[in-house]
C-alpha positions as CSV (number, residue, x, y, z in Angstrom):
1,M,92.2,95.1,84.2
2,A,90.0,97.9,85.3
3,E,90.1,101.2,83.7
4,S,91.0,104.1,86.1
5,P,88.9,107.2,86.2
6,D,91.8,109.3,84.9
7,N,91.9,107.3,81.7
8,G,88.1,107.9,81.3
9,R,88.5,111.6,81.7
10,L,91.5,111.7,79.3
11,A,89.5,109.8,76.6
12,G,86.6,112.1,77.1
13,R,88.8,115.3,76.8
14,L,90.6,114.0,73.8
15,A,87.2,113.0,72.2
16,A,86.0,116.6,72.8
17,V,89.1,118.0,71.1
18,G,88.5,115.7,68.2
19,A,84.9,116.8,68.0
20,L,85.8,120.4,68.1
21,A,88.4,119.9,65.4
22,F,85.9,118.2,63.2
23,V,83.3,121.0,63.7
24,L,85.9,123.7,62.9
25,V,86.9,122.0,59.5
26,V,83.5,121.0,58.0
27,P,82.7,122.6,54.7
28,P,80.0,125.1,55.9
29,V,82.6,126.6,58.4
30,L,85.4,126.5,55.9
31,A,83.2,128.4,53.4
32,Q,83.1,131.3,55.8
33,F,86.9,131.7,55.3
34,D,87.1,131.1,51.6
35,E,87.9,134.7,50.5
36,M,90.4,136.3,48.2
37,D,91.9,138.4,51.0
38,R,95.4,137.6,52.4
39,I,96.8,137.8,55.9
40,F,100.6,138.4,55.7
41,G,100.5,137.1,52.2
42,V,98.7,133.9,53.1
43,P,95.1,133.2,51.9
44,V,92.6,133.6,54.7
45,L,91.5,129.9,54.3
46,W,95.0,128.6,54.7
47,A,95.6,130.9,57.6
48,Y,92.5,129.6,59.3
49,L,93.4,125.9,58.7
50,Y,96.9,126.4,60.1
51,L,95.5,128.2,63.1
52,V,93.0,125.4,63.8
53,W,95.7,122.8,63.3
54,A,98.0,124.5,65.8
55,A,95.2,125.0,68.3
56,V,94.3,121.3,68.2
57,I,98.0,120.3,68.7
58,A,98.3,122.8,71.6
59,L,95.1,121.4,73.3
60,V,96.2,117.9,73.0
61,A,99.7,118.8,74.4
62,V,98.0,120.6,77.4
63,I,95.7,117.7,78.1
64,G,98.6,115.2,77.8
65,A,100.8,117.3,80.1
66,R,98.1,117.4,82.8
67,T,97.7,113.6,82.9
68,R,101.4,113.0,83.8
């Protein structure tokens, strides 16, 4: 069974999102946000992690919606 070009592009885009997520949560990047400040009562590091998490989910949803 041959792989269609759409499946290859989808895999490439999802791999790019995974690589971006990995780069955004490596310790040197996380250290930039490890501060005592708070945003709306939430520590900056936790706010950053939730923002990255939500962005990755949104990117995967957009990529998945385009393939259907």
